[in-house]
C-alpha positions in Angstrom: 78.7 86.5 72.1 82.2 88.0 72.4 84.8 86.6 74.8 86.9 88.2 77.5 90.1 87.3 79.3 90.8 88.1 82.9 94.4 87.8 83.9 94.9 86.9 87.6 97.5 85.0 89.6 96.5 81.3 89.4 95.4 80.1 92.9 96.8 76.9 94.2 93.4 75.8 95.5 89.9 77.0 95.9 90.3 78.5 99.3 92.6 81.3 98.0 90.6 81.8 94.8 88.8 85.1 94.4 85.9 83.2 92.9 85.4 80.9 95.9 82.8 81.7 98.6 82.8 79.8 101.9 79.7 79.5 104.1 78.3 77.3 106.8 74.9 75.7 106.9 73.7 73.5 109.7 77.1 73.3 111.3 78.8 72.2 108.1 81.2 74.2 106.1 80.7 74.5 102.3 82.3 76.3 99.5 81.0 77.4 96.1 82.5 78.7 92.9 81.3 81.9 91.4 83.2 81.3 88.1 80.9 78.4 87.1 77.1 78.4 87.1 76.4 74.9 88.3 73.4 73.3 86.6 71.5 76.6 85.9 72.2 80.2 85.2 71.6 81.2 88.9 73.5 78.5 90.7 77.1 78.4 91.9 78.9 75.1 91.7 79.4 73.4 95.0 83.1 72.5 95.6 83.7 69.1 97.1 85.9 69.6 100.1 88.1 67.2 102.1 88.4 68.2 105.8 86.5 71.4 105.0 88.9 72.6 102.3 89.6 71.8 98.7 93.2 70.6 98.6 93.8 71.1 94.8 92.2 72.7 91.8 89.2 70.7 90.6 89.0 69.3 87.1 86.0 71.4 86.2 87.7 74.7 87.2 87.4 77.2 84.3 90.7 78.9 85.2 93.5 78.0 82.8 97.2 78.6 82.9 98.6 80.8 80.1 100.5 79.0 77.5 104.3 79.1 77.7 106.4 81.3 75.5 108.0 79.6 72.5 111.7 79.5 73.2 112.5 77.4 70.1 115.7 78.0 68.2 114.5 78.6 64.6 116.5 79.8 61.6 116.1 83.6 61.0 113.5 84.8 58.5 111.5 81.6 58.5 107.8 81.1 59.2 108.5 79.3 62.5 110.7 82.2 63.7 108.1 84.7 62.9 105.3 82.7 64.4 107.3 82.2 67.6 108.0 86.0 67.8 104.3 86.8 67.3 103.3 84.2 69.9 105.7 85.6 72.5 104.5 89.1 71.8 100.9 88.0 72.4 101.9 86.4 75.7 103.8 89.6 76.7 100.7 91.8 75.9 98.4 89.5 77.9 100.7 89.5 81.0 101.6 93.2 80.7 105.3 92.5 80.1 105.4 94.6 76.9 109.0 95.9 76.4 
């Protein structure tokens, strides 16, 4: 199966995440994550909440930060310099910062 990348601003916690759905059942507030499928293909993963809200990003969250650009100081015309330039161009393409 092929893979895809979705570039979004990384949320600080589940409450502001576009993949979080909050709902109430029996007088209790719950939140689920659409980005994971829990234990089966049709489930959403329940988010453990403290005081009704998740205070930080859970360990199982599939959202990952983009890697940093390589700002190393390499001698010109070396493999490392070329690798860093290509790496940085890839990051620019992903973020839409192509110059």
